[in-house]
N, C-alpha and C positions, 0 to 999 in steps of 0.2 A: 701358618695360620691354622688354628684349631677349627673343628667343624662348627662349634658354637658361634665363633666369630663370623664364619662364612654364612651361616643361617641368619645371623643378625644383619649382615650386609644385604643379603637377599631380601629379607623382610623389610628393611628400611627402604631399599629400592622399590619394592612392590608397593609400599605405602605411598611414596612419593609419586610414583607413576599413577596410582589409583586417584590420588588427590588432584593431580594435574588433569587427568582424563575427566573427572567429575566437574571441574571448573569449566573445562572446554565444552562439555556437554551442556552445562547451564548457559554459557555464552552463546552457543549455537541455538539453543531453544529461544533465548531472548531475541536473537537476531531474526529468527523465523517468525516470531510474534510481531516484531516490528514490521517485517516485510508484509505480513498478512494485514496488519493495520493500515499500512501505507497503501496497499492495494485496494482495500475497502474504501479508503478515503478517495482514492483516484476514481473508483467506480462511482461513488456518490457525486464527485465533481462532474463526471461525464453525464450523469443523469440530470444534475442541475443545468448543465449546459444545453442539453437536449430541450429541457423545458423552457429555458430562456430563449433559444432559438424559435421554438414553437410560439411563444408569446410574441416575439418580435414579428414573426410572420403575420400574426392576428393583428397586431398593431399596424403594420404596413398596410394590410388589407382594409382596415378601417380608415386609415388616412387616405388611401386611394379613393374610397367611397365618399369621404368628407370633402375632399378637394377635387372631386371629379368635376370637370368643366362640362356643362351640357353640350351635346353636339347641335351645331347649327343645321337647321334643315336646308336642304338644297332647294333653290328657287328656280 
């Protein structure tokens, strides 16, 4: 094998490895973006659930007031 053939093989392998590395980096970046988006959505859902819990507490308190039975006075 002559030195030109050896250089051609090395250059080809370097190009293939570079392309694969570039594609893997893009996939990793896409995965990280999806994870960040999922985390943001989960945080939004948690905030919504907190608001719903608070509203339910308020509704429950209002219902207690509306359906409150007056206390009978002791005779």
